CHARMM-style PDB file with segment names, atoms N, HN, CA, C and O in Angstrom:
ATOM      1  N   MET     1     -12.616 123.651  78.190  1.00  0.00      PROA
ATOM      2  CA  MET     1     -11.361 123.800  78.899  1.00  0.00      PROA
ATOM      3  C   MET     1     -10.910 125.257  78.781  1.00  0.00      PROA
ATOM      4  O   MET     1     -10.992 125.854  77.707  1.00  0.00      PROA
ATOM      5  N   ILE     2     -10.442 125.811  79.872  1.00  0.00      PROA
ATOM      6  HN  ILE     2     -10.375 125.326  80.743  1.00  0.00      PROA
ATOM      7  CA  ILE     2      -9.971 127.193  79.908  1.00  0.00      PROA
ATOM      8  C   ILE     2      -8.451 127.210  79.767  1.00  0.00      PROA
ATOM      9  O   ILE     2      -7.743 126.466  80.445  1.00  0.00      PROA
ATOM     10  N   PHE     3      -7.966 128.069  78.879  1.00  0.00      PROA
ATOM     11  HN  PHE     3      -8.541 128.673  78.329  1.00  0.00      PROA
ATOM     12  CA  PHE     3      -6.540 128.320  78.712  1.00  0.00      PROA
ATOM     13  C   PHE     3      -6.293 129.771  79.085  1.00  0.00      PROA
ATOM     14  O   PHE     3      -7.205 130.593  78.994  1.00  0.00      PROA
ATOM     15  N   PHE     4      -5.085 130.099  79.501  1.00  0.00      PROA
ATOM     16  HN  PHE     4      -4.345 129.431  79.575  1.00  0.00      PROA
ATOM     17  CA  PHE     4      -4.837 131.480  79.898  1.00  0.00      PROA
ATOM     18  C   PHE     4      -3.409 131.877  79.606  1.00  0.00      PROA
ATOM     19  O   PHE     4      -2.535 131.038  79.388  1.00  0.00      PROA
ATOM     20  N   GLY     5      -3.195 133.195  79.609  1.00  0.00      PROA
ATOM     21  HN  GLY     5      -3.904 133.877  79.786  1.00  0.00      PROA
ATOM     22  CA  GLY     5      -1.880 133.763  79.351  1.00  0.00      PROA
ATOM     23  C   GLY     5      -1.872 134.533  78.048  1.00  0.00      PROA
ATOM     24  O   GLY     5      -2.619 134.226  77.119  1.00  0.00      PROA
ATOM     25  N   ILE     6      -1.020 135.534  77.997  1.00  0.00      PROA
ATOM     26  HN  ILE     6      -0.413 135.784  78.752  1.00  0.00      PROA
ATOM     27  CA  ILE     6      -0.955 136.400  76.812  1.00  0.00      PROA
ATOM     28  C   ILE     6      -0.429 135.640  75.602  1.00  0.00      PROA
ATOM     29  O   ILE     6      -1.061 135.664  74.546  1.00  0.00      PROA
ATOM     30  N   ASN     7       0.705 134.969  75.725  1.00  0.00      PROA
ATOM     31  HN  ASN     7       1.218 134.949  76.582  1.00  0.00      PROA
ATOM     32  CA  ASN     7       1.278 134.272  74.569  1.00  0.00      PROA
ATOM     33  C   ASN     7       0.371 133.172  74.020  1.00  0.00      PROA
ATOM     34  O   ASN     7       0.184 133.114  72.805  1.00  0.00      PROA
ATOM     35  N   PRO     8      -0.200 132.300  74.847  1.00  0.00      PROA
ATOM     36  CA  PRO     8      -1.104 131.286  74.291  1.00  0.00      PROA
ATOM     37  C   PRO     8      -2.307 131.900  73.574  1.00  0.00      PROA
ATOM     38  O   PRO     8      -2.759 131.379  72.555  1.00  0.00      PROA
ATOM     39  N   THR     9      -2.817 132.999  74.108  1.00  0.00      PROA
ATOM     40  HN  THR     9      -2.450 133.422  74.936  1.00  0.00      PROA
ATOM     41  CA  THR     9      -3.969 133.646  73.475  1.00  0.00      PROA
ATOM     42  C   THR     9      -3.586 134.229  72.133  1.00  0.00      PROA
ATOM     43  O   THR     9      -4.317 134.066  71.156  1.00  0.00      PROA
ATOM     44  N   LEU    10      -2.440 134.915  72.068  1.00  0.00      PROA
ATOM     45  HN  LEU    10      -1.847 135.048  72.861  1.00  0.00      PROA
ATOM     46  CA  LEU    10      -1.978 135.464  70.801  1.00  0.00      PROA
ATOM     47  C   LEU    10      -1.715 134.352  69.785  1.00  0.00      PROA
ATOM     48  O   LEU    10      -2.050 134.489  68.609  1.00  0.00      PROA
ATOM     49  N   GLU    11      -1.126 133.273  70.235  1.00  0.00      PROA
ATOM     50  HN  GLU    11      -0.853 133.162  71.190  1.00  0.00      PROA
ATOM     51  CA  GLU    11      -0.824 132.162  69.329  1.00  0.00      PROA
ATOM     52  C   GLU    11      -2.092 131.574  68.716  1.00  0.00      PROA
ATOM     53  O   GLU    11      -2.144 131.321  67.513  1.00  0.00      PROA
ATOM     54  N   VAL    12      -3.093 131.361  69.529  1.00  0.00      PROA
ATOM     55  HN  VAL    12      -3.051 131.567  70.507  1.00  0.00      PROA
ATOM     56  CA  VAL    12      -4.323 130.769  68.992  1.00  0.00      PROA
ATOM     57  C   VAL    12      -5.066 131.757  68.083  1.00  0.00      PROA
ATOM     58  O   VAL    12      -5.700 131.343  67.112  1.00  0.00      PROA
ATOM     59  N   LEU    13      -4.993 133.049  68.387  1.00  0.00      PROA
ATOM     60  HN  LEU    13      -4.478 133.385  69.175  1.00  0.00      PROA
ATOM     61  CA  LEU    13      -5.639 134.043  67.524  1.00  0.00      PROA
ATOM     62  C   LEU    13      -4.962 134.135  66.157  1.00  0.00      PROA
ATOM     63  O   LEU    13      -5.595 134.501  65.167  1.00  0.00      PROA
ATOM     64  N   ASN    14      -3.693 133.808  66.111  1.00  0.00      PROA
ATOM     65  HN  ASN    14      -3.178 133.511  66.915  1.00  0.00      PROA
ATOM     66  CA  ASN    14      -2.938 133.865  64.865  1.00  0.00      PROA
ATOM     67  C   ASN    14      -2.805 132.503  64.185  1.00  0.00      PROA
ATOM     68  O   ASN    14      -2.000 132.348  63.266  1.00  0.00      PROA
ATOM     69  N   SER    15      -3.572 131.532  64.620  1.00  0.00      PROA
ATOM     70  HN  SER    15      -4.226 131.658  65.366  1.00  0.00      PROA
ATOM     71  CA  SER    15      -3.434 130.176  64.079  1.00  0.00      PROA
ATOM     72  C   SER    15      -4.708 129.713  63.392  1.00  0.00      PROA
ATOM     73  O   SER    15      -5.729 130.400  63.403  1.00  0.00      PROA
ATOM     74  N   LYS    16      -4.620 128.543  62.802  1.00  0.00      PROA
ATOM     75  HN  LYS    16      -3.790 127.986  62.794  1.00  0.00      PROA
ATOM     76  CA  LYS    16      -5.787 127.941  62.164  1.00  0.00      PROA
ATOM     77  C   LYS    16      -6.795 127.431  63.196  1.00  0.00      PROA
ATOM     78  O   LYS    16      -7.913 127.061  62.835  1.00  0.00      PROA
ATOM     79  N   HSD    17      -6.412 127.407  64.471  1.00  0.00      PROA
ATOM     80  HN  HSD    17      -5.504 127.707  64.764  1.00  0.00      PROA
ATOM     81  CA  HSD    17      -7.298 126.929  65.533  1.00  0.00      PROA
ATOM     82  C   HSD    17      -8.236 128.017  66.056  1.00  0.00      PROA
ATOM     83  O   HSD    17      -8.971 127.806  67.021  1.00  0.00      PROA
ATOM     84  N   LEU    18      -8.203 129.162  65.420  1.00  0.00      PROA
ATOM     85  HN  LEU    18      -7.607 129.334  64.636  1.00  0.00      PROA
ATOM     86  CA  LEU    18      -9.029 130.297  65.840  1.00  0.00      PROA
ATOM     87  C   LEU    18     -10.500 129.913  65.932  1.00  0.00      PROA
ATOM     88  O   LEU    18     -11.206 130.369  66.831  1.00  0.00      PROA
ATOM     89  N   ARG    19     -10.953 129.097  65.030  1.00  0.00      PROA
ATOM     90  HN  ARG    19     -10.380 128.727  64.299  1.00  0.00      PROA
ATOM     91  CA  ARG    19     -12.380 128.730  65.004  1.00  0.00      PROA
ATOM     92  C   ARG    19     -12.810 127.959  66.251  1.00  0.00      PROA
ATOM     93  O   ARG    19     -14.005 127.828  66.518  1.00  0.00      PROA
ATOM     94  N   ASN    20     -11.847 127.451  67.010  1.00  0.00      PROA
ATOM     95  HN  ASN    20     -10.877 127.558  66.793  1.00  0.00      PROA
ATOM     96  CA  ASN    20     -12.164 126.688  68.213  1.00  0.00      PROA
ATOM     97  C   ASN    20     -12.368 127.560  69.442  1.00  0.00      PROA
ATOM     98  O   ASN    20     -12.745 127.046  70.496  1.00  0.00      PROA
ATOM     99  N   ILE    21     -12.133 128.856  69.341  1.00  0.00      PROA
ATOM    100  HN  ILE    21     -11.828 129.274  68.486  1.00  0.00      PROA
ATOM    101  CA  ILE    21     -12.281 129.747  70.491  1.00  0.00      PROA
ATOM    102  C   ILE    21     -13.741 130.171  70.628  1.00  0.00      PROA
ATOM    103  O   ILE    21     -14.340 130.680  69.681  1.00  0.00      PROA
ATOM    104  N   LYS    22     -14.303 129.956  71.810  1.00  0.00      PROA
ATOM    105  HN  LYS    22     -13.816 129.542  72.579  1.00  0.00      PROA
ATOM    106  CA  LYS    22     -15.671 130.404  72.084  1.00  0.00      PROA
ATOM    107  C   LYS    22     -15.678 131.868  72.512  1.00  0.00      PROA
ATOM    108  O   LYS    22     -16.497 132.655  72.039  1.00  0.00      PROA
ATOM    109  N   GLU    23     -14.765 132.226  73.407  1.00  0.00      PROA
ATOM    110  HN  GLU    23     -14.100 131.586  73.791  1.00  0.00      PROA
ATOM    111  CA  GLU    23     -14.659 133.609  73.859  1.00  0.00      PROA
ATOM    112  C   GLU    23     -13.316 133.843  74.524  1.00  0.00      PROA
ATOM    113  O   GLU    23     -12.649 132.919  74.988  1.00  0.00      PROA
ATOM    114  N   ILE    24     -12.942 135.128  74.552  1.00  0.00      PROA
ATOM    115  HN  ILE    24     -13.484 135.879  74.176  1.00  0.00      PROA
ATOM    116  CA  ILE    24     -11.751 135.566  75.269  1.00  0.00      PROA
ATOM    117  C   ILE    24     -12.230 136.369  76.465  1.00  0.00      PROA
ATOM    118  O   ILE    24     -13.095 137.235  76.334  1.00  0.00      PROA
ATOM    119  N   ILE    25     -11.670 136.084  77.621  1.00  0.00      PROA
ATOM    120  HN  ILE    25     -10.967 135.380  77.728  1.00  0.00      PROA
ATOM    121  CA  ILE    25     -12.068 136.736  78.862  1.00  0.00      PROA
ATOM    122  C   ILE    25     -10.885 137.571  79.341  1.00  0.00      PROA
ATOM    123  O   ILE    25      -9.774 137.063  79.491  1.00  0.00      PROA
ATOM    124  N   ILE    26     -11.139 138.869  79.580  1.00  0.00      PROA
ATOM    125  HN  ILE    26     -12.041 139.281  79.458  1.00  0.00      PROA
ATOM    126  CA  ILE    26     -10.056 139.794  79.917  1.00  0.00      PROA
ATOM    127  C   ILE    26     -10.369 140.521  81.217  1.00  0.00      PROA
ATOM    128  O   ILE    26     -11.504 140.934  81.458  1.00  0.00      PROA
ATOM    129  N   ASP    27      -9.359 140.669  82.039  1.00  0.00      PROA
ATOM    130  HN  ASP    27      -8.438 140.334  81.843  1.00  0.00      PROA
ATOM    131  CA  ASP    27      -9.449 141.474  83.262  1.00  0.00      PROA
ATOM    132  C   ASP    27      -9.646 142.923  82.832  1.00  0.00      PROA
ATOM    133  O   ASP    27      -8.769 143.507  82.196  1.00  0.00      PROA
ATOM    134  N   LYS    28     -10.782 143.498  83.172  1.00  0.00      PROA
ATOM    135  HN  LYS    28     -11.495 143.024  83.688  1.00  0.00      PROA
ATOM    136  CA  LYS    28     -11.109 144.839  82.685  1.00  0.00      PROA
ATOM    137  C   LYS    28     -10.210 145.932  83.251  1.00  0.00      PROA
ATOM    138  O   LYS    28     -10.173 147.036  82.709  1.00  0.00      PROA
ATOM    139  N   ALA    29      -9.488 145.646  84.327  1.00  0.00      PROA
ATOM    140  HN  ALA    29      -9.518 144.749  84.767  1.00  0.00      PROA
ATOM    141  CA  ALA    29      -8.589 146.650  84.909  1.00  0.00      PROA
ATOM    142  C   ALA    29      -7.158 146.523  84.375  1.00  0.00      PROA
ATOM    143  O   ALA    29      -6.321 147.382  84.647  1.00  0.00      PROA
ATOM    144  N   LYS    30      -6.878 145.473  83.629  1.00  0.00      PROA
ATOM    145  HN  LYS    30      -7.558 144.774  83.408  1.00  0.00      PROA
ATOM    146  CA  LYS    30      -5.511 145.212  83.160  1.00  0.00      PROA
ATOM    147  C   LYS    30      -5.204 146.098  81.959  1.00  0.00      PROA
ATOM    148  O   LYS    30      -5.928 146.084  80.964  1.00  0.00      PROA
ATOM    149  N   GLU    31      -4.125 146.866  82.063  1.00  0.00      PROA
ATOM    150  HN  GLU    31      -3.537 146.877  82.872  1.00  0.00      PROA
ATOM    151  CA  GLU    31      -3.685 147.712  80.960  1.00  0.00      PROA
ATOM    152  C   GLU    31      -2.358 147.174  80.463  1.00  0.00      PROA
ATOM    153  O   GLU    31      -1.358 147.184  81.180  1.00  0.00      PROA
ATOM    154  N   ASN    32      -2.365 146.706  79.229  1.00  0.00      PROA
ATOM    155  HN  ASN    32      -3.178 146.698  78.646  1.00  0.00      PROA
ATOM    156  CA  ASN    32      -1.185 146.111  78.640  1.00  0.00      PROA
ATOM    157  C   ASN    32      -1.331 146.203  77.124  1.00  0.00      PROA
ATOM    158  O   ASN    32      -2.364 145.802  76.588  1.00  0.00      PROA
ATOM    159  N   PRO    33      -0.338 146.714  76.428  1.00  0.00      PROA
ATOM    160  CA  PRO    33      -0.438 146.836  74.972  1.00  0.00      PROA
ATOM    161  C   PRO    33      -0.676 145.496  74.272  1.00  0.00      PROA
ATOM    162  O   PRO    33      -1.321 145.452  73.224  1.00  0.00      PROA
ATOM    163  N   ARG    34      -0.170 144.426  74.834  1.00  0.00      PROA
ATOM    164  HN  ARG    34       0.353 144.462  75.686  1.00  0.00      PROA
ATOM    165  CA  ARG    34      -0.368 143.112  74.215  1.00  0.00      PROA
ATOM    166  C   ARG    34      -1.812 142.642  74.375  1.00  0.00      PROA
ATOM    167  O   ARG    34      -2.333 141.934  73.514  1.00  0.00      PROA
ATOM    168  N   ILE    35      -2.460 143.034  75.473  1.00  0.00      PROA
ATOM    169  HN  ILE    35      -2.037 143.610  76.173  1.00  0.00      PROA
ATOM    170  CA  ILE    35      -3.870 142.703  75.636  1.00  0.00      PROA
ATOM    171  C   ILE    35      -4.700 143.541  74.665  1.00  0.00      PROA
ATOM    172  O   ILE    35      -5.714 143.066  74.154  1.00  0.00      PROA
ATOM    173  N   GLU    36      -4.286 144.773  74.407  1.00  0.00      PROA
ATOM    174  HN  GLU    36      -3.463 145.159  74.822  1.00  0.00      PROA
ATOM    175  CA  GLU    36      -4.962 145.586  73.388  1.00  0.00      PROA
ATOM    176  C   GLU    36      -4.829 144.929  72.020  1.00  0.00      PROA
ATOM    177  O   GLU    36      -5.769 144.967  71.226  1.00  0.00      PROA
ATOM    178  N   THR    37      -3.687 144.334  71.733  1.00  0.00      PROA
ATOM    179  HN  THR    37      -2.923 144.304  72.377  1.00  0.00      PROA
ATOM    180  CA  THR    37      -3.498 143.594  70.476  1.00  0.00      PROA
ATOM    181  C   THR    37      -4.458 142.406  70.424  1.00  0.00      PROA
ATOM    182  O   THR    37      -5.068 142.147  69.386  1.00  0.00      PROA
ATOM    183  N   ILE    38      -4.592 141.700  71.515  1.00  0.00      PROA
ATOM    184  HN  ILE    38      -4.097 141.911  72.357  1.00  0.00      PROA
ATOM    185  CA  ILE    38      -5.522 140.561  71.588  1.00  0.00      PROA
ATOM    186  C   ILE    38      -6.940 141.026  71.309  1.00  0.00      PROA
ATOM    187  O   ILE    38      -7.660 140.395  70.535  1.00  0.00      PROA
ATOM    188  N   THR    39      -7.347 142.123  71.931  1.00  0.00      PROA
ATOM    189  HN  THR    39      -6.763 142.636  72.559  1.00  0.00      PROA
ATOM    190  CA  THR    39      -8.694 142.652  71.723  1.00  0.00      PROA
ATOM    191  C   THR    39      -8.910 143.011  70.252  1.00  0.00      PROA
ATOM    192  O   THR    39      -9.965 142.716  69.690  1.00  0.00      PROA
ATOM    193  N   GLY    40      -7.927 143.640  69.637  1.00  0.00      PROA
ATOM    194  HN  GLY    40      -7.071 143.880  70.094  1.00  0.00      PROA
ATOM    195  CA  GLY    40      -8.037 144.012  68.228  1.00  0.00      PROA
ATOM    196  C   GLY    40      -8.125 142.800  67.318  1.00  0.00      PROA
ATOM    197  O   GLY    40      -8.955 142.766  66.410  1.00  0.00      PROA
ATOM    198  N   LEU    41      -7.282 141.810  67.549  1.00  0.00      PROA
ATOM    199  HN  LEU    41      -6.607 141.837  68.286  1.00  0.00      PROA
ATOM    200  CA  LEU    41      -7.316 140.587  66.735  1.00  0.00      PROA
ATOM    201  C   LEU    41      -8.649 139.852  66.908  1.00  0.00      PROA
ATOM    202  O   LEU    41      -9.208 139.329  65.944  1.00  0.00      PROA
ATOM    203  N   ALA    42      -9.142 139.818  68.129  1.00  0.00      PROA
ATOM    204  HN  ALA    42      -8.688 140.242  68.913  1.00  0.00      PROA
ATOM    205  CA  ALA    42     -10.426 139.154  68.382  1.00  0.00      PROA
ATOM    206  C   ALA    42     -11.550 139.868  67.638  1.00  0.00      PROA
ATOM    207  O   ALA    42     -12.404 139.219  67.033  1.00  0.00      PROA
ATOM    208  N   SER    43     -11.554 141.185  67.678  1.00  0.00      PROA
ATOM    209  HN  SER    43     -10.861 141.712  68.169  1.00  0.00      PROA
ATOM    210  CA  SER    43     -12.587 141.957  66.978  1.00  0.00      PROA
ATOM    211  C   SER    43     -12.551 141.688  65.478  1.00  0.00      PROA
ATOM    212  O   SER    43     -13.589 141.471  64.853  1.00  0.00      PROA
ATOM    213  N   LYS    44     -11.354 141.705  64.909  1.00  0.00      PROA
ATOM    214  HN  LYS    44     -10.511 141.881  65.417  1.00  0.00      PROA
ATOM    215  CA  LYS    44     -11.202 141.449  63.465  1.00  0.00      PROA
ATOM    216  C   LYS    44     -11.650 140.048  63.089  1.00  0.00      PROA
ATOM    217  O   LYS    44     -12.137 139.822  61.981  1.00  0.00      PROA
ATOM    218  N   SER    45     -11.486 139.109  64.010  1.00  0.00      PROA
ATOM    219  HN  SER    45     -11.090 139.293  64.909  1.00  0.00      PROA
ATOM    220  CA  SER    45     -11.811 137.713  63.730  1.00  0.00      PROA
ATOM    221  C   SER    45     -13.229 137.331  64.137  1.00  0.00      PROA
ATOM    222  O   SER    45     -13.670 136.213  63.874  1.00  0.00      PROA
ATOM    223  N   GLY    46     -13.941 138.250  64.776  1.00  0.00      PROA
ATOM    224  HN  GLY    46     -13.582 139.158  64.989  1.00  0.00      PROA
ATOM    225  CA  GLY    46     -15.304 137.963  65.202  1.00  0.00      PROA
ATOM    226  C   GLY    46     -15.401 137.110  66.450  1.00  0.00      PROA
ATOM    227  O   GLY    46     -16.431 136.483  66.696  1.00  0.00      PROA
ATOM    228  N   VAL    47     -14.340 137.081  67.242  1.00  0.00      PROA
ATOM    229  HN  VAL    47     -13.503 137.591  67.042  1.00  0.00      PROA
ATOM    230  CA  VAL    47     -14.334 136.311  68.486  1.00  0.00      PROA
ATOM    231  C   VAL    47     -14.896 137.185  69.604  1.00  0.00      PROA
ATOM    232  O   VAL    47     -14.498 138.339  69.762  1.00  0.00      PROA
ATOM    233  N   LYS    48     -15.817 136.627  70.372  1.00  0.00      PROA
ATOM    234  HN  LYS    48     -16.140 135.690  70.244  1.00  0.00      PROA
ATOM    235  CA  LYS    48     -16.429 137.350  71.485  1.00  0.00      PROA
ATOM    236  C   LYS    48     -15.388 137.646  72.555  1.00  0.00      PROA
ATOM    237  O   LYS    48     -14.579 136.787  72.905  1.00  0.00      PROA
ATOM    238  N   VAL    49     -15.420 138.874  73.072  1.00  0.00      PROA
ATOM    239  HN  VAL    49     -16.078 139.572  72.787  1.00  0.00      PROA
ATOM    240  CA  VAL    49     -14.540 139.293  74.171  1.00  0.00      PROA
ATOM    241  C   VAL    49     -15.429 139.709  75.339  1.00  0.00      PROA
ATOM    242  O   VAL    49     -16.374 140.482  75.178  1.00  0.00      PROA
ATOM    243  N   ARG    50     -15.109 139.184  76.509  1.00  0.00      PROA
ATOM    244  HN  ARG    50     -14.341 138.556  76.640  1.00  0.00      PROA
ATOM    245  CA  ARG    50     -15.856 139.538  77.724  1.00  0.00      PROA
ATOM    246  C   ARG    50     -14.872 140.116  78.730  1.00  0.00      PROA
ATOM    247  O   ARG    50     -13.838 139.512  79.015  1.00  0.00      PROA
ATOM    248  N   PHE    51     -15.198 141.286  79.266  1.00  0.00      PROA
ATOM    249  HN  PHE    51     -16.038 141.777  79.035  1.00  0.00      PROA
ATOM    250  CA  PHE    51     -14.369 141.940  80.280  1.00  0.00      PROA
ATOM    251  C   PHE    51     -14.977 141.679  81.646  1.00  0.00      PROA
ATOM    252  O   PHE    51     -16.174 141.871  81.856  1.00  0.00      PROA
ATOM    253  N   VAL    52     -14.129 141.235  82.580  1.00  0.00      PROA
ATOM    254  HN  VAL    52     -13.156 141.079  82.410  1.00  0.00      PROA
ATOM    255  CA  VAL    52     -14.590 140.887  83.921  1.00  0.00      PROA
ATOM    256  C   VAL    52     -13.641 141.472  84.961  1.00  0.00      PROA
ATOM    257  O   VAL    52     -12.534 141.898  84.631  1.00  0.00      PROA
ATOM    258  N   ASP    53     -14.077 141.491  86.212  1.00  0.00      PROA
ATOM    259  HN  ASP    53     -14.976 141.145  86.480  1.00  0.00      PROA
ATOM    260  CA  ASP    53     -13.213 141.888  87.315  1.00  0.00      PROA
ATOM    261  C   ASP    53     -12.185 140.785  87.567  1.00  0.00      PROA
ATOM    262  O   ASP    53     -12.442 139.611  87.299  1.00  0.00      PROA
ATOM    263  N   ARG    54     -11.023 141.176  88.084  1.00  0.00      PROA
ATOM    264  HN  ARG    54     -10.815 142.130  88.302  1.00  0.00      PROA
ATOM    265  CA  ARG    54      -9.939 140.222  88.326  1.00  0.00      PROA
ATOM    266  C   ARG    54     -10.372 139.018  89.181  1.00  0.00      PROA
ATOM    267  O   ARG    54     -10.011 137.891  88.845  1.00  0.00      PROA
ATOM    268  N   PRO    55     -11.134 139.215  90.275  1.00  0.00      PROA
ATOM    269  CA  PRO    55     -11.551 138.041  91.054  1.00  0.00      PROA
ATOM    270  C   PRO    55     -12.387 137.042  90.229  1.00  0.00      PROA
ATOM    271  O   PRO    55     -12.318 135.834  90.458  1.00  0.00      PROA
ATOM    272  N   VAL    56     -13.153 137.541  89.296  1.00  0.00      PROA
ATOM    273  HN  VAL    56     -13.208 138.522  89.110  1.00  0.00      PROA
ATOM    274  CA  VAL    56     -13.939 136.649  88.441  1.00  0.00      PROA
ATOM    275  C   VAL    56     -12.997 135.841  87.545  1.00  0.00      PROA
ATOM    276  O   VAL    56     -13.174 134.634  87.385  1.00  0.00      PROA
ATOM    277  N   LEU    57     -12.003 136.504  86.964  1.00  0.00      PROA
ATOM    278  HN  LEU    57     -11.859 137.485  87.093  1.00  0.00      PROA
ATOM    279  CA  LEU    57     -11.033 135.805  86.115  1.00  0.00      PROA
ATOM    280  C   LEU    57     -10.211 134.813  86.936  1.00  0.00      PROA
ATOM    281  O   LEU    57      -9.907 133.719  86.461  1.00  0.00      PROA
ATOM    282  N   ASN    58      -9.853 135.185  88.157  1.00  0.00      PROA
ATOM    283  HN  ASN    58     -10.100 136.073  88.543  1.00  0.00      PROA
ATOM    284  CA  ASN    58      -9.153 134.249  89.051  1.00  0.00      PROA
ATOM    285  C   ASN    58      -9.998 132.997  89.282  1.00  0.00      PROA
ATOM    286  O   ASN    58      -9.481 131.880  89.286  1.00  0.00      PROA
ATOM    287  N   ASN    59     -11.282 133.193  89.472  1.00  0.00      PROA
ATOM    288  HN  ASN    59     -11.702 134.100  89.469  1.00  0.00      PROA
ATOM    289  CA  ASN    59     -12.192 132.072  89.706  1.00  0.00      PROA
ATOM    290  C   ASN    59     -12.334 131.202  88.455  1.00  0.00      PROA
ATOM    291  O   ASN    59     -12.333 129.974  88.545  1.00  0.00      PROA
ATOM    292  N   ILE    60     -12.452 131.831  87.309  1.00  0.00      PROA
ATOM    293  HN  ILE    60     -12.453 132.828  87.236  1.00  0.00      PROA
ATOM    294  CA  ILE    60     -12.604 131.089  86.053  1.00  0.00      PROA
ATOM    295  C   ILE    60     -11.368 130.236  85.776  1.00  0.00      PROA
ATOM    296  O   ILE    60     -11.483 129.072  85.394  1.00  0.00      PROA
ATOM    297  N   THR    61     -10.180 130.823  85.972  1.00  0.00      PROA
ATOM    298  HN  THR    61     -10.086 131.769  86.283  1.00  0.00      PROA
ATOM    299  CA  THR    61      -8.932 130.115  85.654  1.00  0.00      PROA
ATOM    300  C   THR    61      -8.406 129.277  86.813  1.00  0.00      PROA
ATOM    301  O   THR    61      -7.520 128.444  86.621  1.00  0.00      PROA
ATOM    302  N   LYS    62      -8.938 129.486  88.004  1.00  0.00      PROA
ATOM    303  HN  LYS    62      -9.658 130.163  88.159  1.00  0.00      PROA
ATOM    304  CA  LYS    62      -8.486 128.792  89.221  1.00  0.00      PROA
ATOM    305  C   LYS    62      -7.041 129.148  89.579  1.00  0.00      PROA
ATOM    306  O   LYS    62      -6.338 128.365  90.217  1.00  0.00      PROA
ATOM    307  N   THR    63      -6.609 130.343  89.157  1.00  0.00      PROA
ATOM    308  HN  THR    63      -7.181 130.979  88.638  1.00  0.00      PROA
ATOM    309  CA  THR    63      -5.266 130.834  89.471  1.00  0.00      PROA
ATOM    310  C   THR    63      -5.259 132.355  89.348  1.00  0.00      PROA
ATOM    311  O   THR    63      -6.162 132.945  88.756  1.00  0.00      PROA
ATOM    312  N   SER    64      -4.246 132.971  89.905  1.00  0.00      PROA
ATOM    313  HN  SER    64      -3.511 132.492  90.386  1.00  0.00      PROA
ATOM    314  CA  SER    64      -4.072 134.412  89.725  1.00  0.00      PROA
ATOM    315  C   SER    64      -2.932 134.689  88.739  1.00  0.00      PROA
ATOM    316  O   SER    64      -2.557 135.843  88.530  1.00  0.00      PROA
ATOM    317  N   SER    65      -2.389 133.643  88.141  1.00  0.00      PROA
ATOM    318  HN  SER    65      -2.693 132.706  88.311  1.00  0.00      PROA
ATOM    319  CA  SER    65      -1.257 133.758  87.215  1.00  0.00      PROA
ATOM    320  C   SER    65      -1.693 133.770  85.750  1.00  0.00      PROA
ATOM    321  O   SER    65      -0.984 133.241  84.895  1.00  0.00      PROA
ATOM    322  N   HSD    66      -2.832 134.356  85.454  1.00  0.00      PROA
ATOM    323  HN  HSD    66      -3.408 134.785  86.149  1.00  0.00      PROA
ATOM    324  CA  HSD    66      -3.405 134.321  84.112  1.00  0.00      PROA
ATOM    325  C   HSD    66      -2.964 135.467  83.201  1.00  0.00      PROA
ATOM    326  O   HSD    66      -3.300 135.473  82.016  1.00  0.00      PROA
ATOM    327  N   GLN    67      -2.222 136.430  83.732  1.00  0.00      PROA
ATOM    328  HN  GLN    67      -1.949 136.425  84.694  1.00  0.00      PROA
ATOM    329  CA  GLN    67      -1.745 137.604  83.001  1.00  0.00      PROA
ATOM    330  C   GLN    67      -2.879 138.497  82.486  1.00  0.00      PROA
ATOM    331  O   GLN    67      -2.675 139.322  81.596  1.00  0.00      PROA
ATOM    332  N   GLY    68      -4.067 138.323  83.053  1.00  0.00      PROA
ATOM    333  HN  GLY    68      -4.233 137.653  83.776  1.00  0.00      PROA
ATOM    334  CA  GLY    68      -5.184 139.184  82.686  1.00  0.00      PROA
ATOM    335  C   GLY    68      -5.996 138.722  81.491  1.00  0.00      PROA
ATOM    336  O   GLY    68      -6.872 139.449  81.022  1.00  0.00      PROA
ATOM    337  N   VAL    69      -5.720 137.523  80.990  1.00  0.00      PROA
ATOM    338  HN  VAL    69      -5.008 136.933  81.371  1.00  0.00      PROA
ATOM    339  CA  VAL    69      -6.449 137.049  79.807  1.00  0.00      PROA
ATOM    340  C   VAL    69      -6.577 135.522  79.824  1.00  0.00      PROA
ATOM    341  O   VAL    69      -5.660 134.805  80.224  1.00  0.00      PROA
ATOM    342  N   ALA    70      -7.740 135.055  79.379  1.00  0.00      PROA
ATOM    343  HN  ALA    70      -8.485 135.638  79.054  1.00  0.00      PROA
ATOM    344  CA  ALA    70      -8.001 133.626  79.262  1.00  0.00      PROA
ATOM    345  C   ALA    70      -8.906 133.409  78.056  1.00  0.00      PROA
ATOM    346  O   ALA    70      -9.536 134.342  77.559  1.00  0.00      PROA
ATOM    347  N   PHE    71      -8.961 132.180  77.600  1.00  0.00      PROA
ATOM    348  HN  PHE    71      -8.449 131.422  78.003  1.00  0.00      PROA
ATOM    349  CA  PHE    71      -9.911 131.862  76.515  1.00  0.00      PROA
ATOM    350  C   PHE    71     -10.444 130.459  76.685  1.00  0.00      PROA
ATOM    351  O   PHE    71      -9.836 129.592  77.313  1.00  0.00      PROA
ATOM    352  N   ASP    72     -11.602 130.281  76.099  1.00  0.00      PROA
ATOM    353  HN  ASP    72     -12.096 130.985  75.589  1.00  0.00      PROA
ATOM    354  CA  ASP    72     -12.314 129.007  76.160  1.00  0.00      PROA
ATOM    355  C   ASP    72     -12.614 128.579  74.749  1.00  0.00      PROA
ATOM    356  OT1 ASP    72     -13.214 127.525  74.537  1.00  0.00      PROA
TER     357      ASP     72
END
């Protein structure tokens, strides 16, 4: 199941459910300090991060309201 949005991603990265994340998918053109925080937390936690073009992320999430980040 795909989840998306900045706050849900930050919440799961800071929770005990971190081990359930397979990867974080980020719009490679999105510039946002909170997404940089997500990338840093993922790196520290050993979570895979994949950067994709926005249309790919739109397709993965089935919406354009993902705020540039999703996780599986």
